[in-house]
C-alpha positions, 0 to 999 in steps of 0.5 A: 499500500505504501507504494501506491500511496507514494505513487498517488502523492505525485503530483501528475495524480492530484486533479484526477479522478479516482478512476482516472488514477487507477487507469494511469497507474494500471497502464505505467510500466517500469523496467527491471533487470532479470536473469536471462534464460540461457538458451536466449543467450546461446541463439544471441551468441549463434544468430550473431556469428560470435559463437562460431568465433568462439568454436574456432578460437577453442580449437586453435591453439595459436589464437590468443583468446583460446583460453578466453574462448574456452571459459565462455563456451564451457560456461554457456555449455553448462548443464547446471546453468539455467538463466545468466545474471547479466549484472554480475561482475563475471558476466560483464567480464566475459561480455567484455572479453568477447568486444576485446578478443573480436568475437563480438561487437560492442553493439552486440554486447550492448544487445546481449546485456539488454536481454536482462531488461524486462518491461513490467506493469508497475503495479505488478512489479510493487506486487498491487496487481490491478489497481481498482477505484476502491483501492485508490480511494483507500490510499487516498484516504490514508494520504488525507485527500478526499 
């Protein structure tokens, strides 16, 4: 309820009816970061061609990034791994290594990291669910607004 009170305290809701405020808040979205399903990472690497570059470097003893390629492929091929937290320092380091070793471009790396961005409804993110007029009225009463 406190998240709703804080939201309703914003100036843009002051002149709205309870129904209009409920509709506006139900329509509001936020972007959050979530772990990415491993299959999406694998698909991105294959679709953008850097998985093949990693595979070639893995088998080339003269490639300066052979160890990096082996480590990244072992990581994404792990049978225990279900999701990848794109915000972990180790994950960020691997993505940076993809760029430094010329396996992927900066644009590809940015796209890969953006897989963790998920747009969700504000009410769902705050555990409220679909907002009705009654909840808005109750929150406004607690705020001292009638």
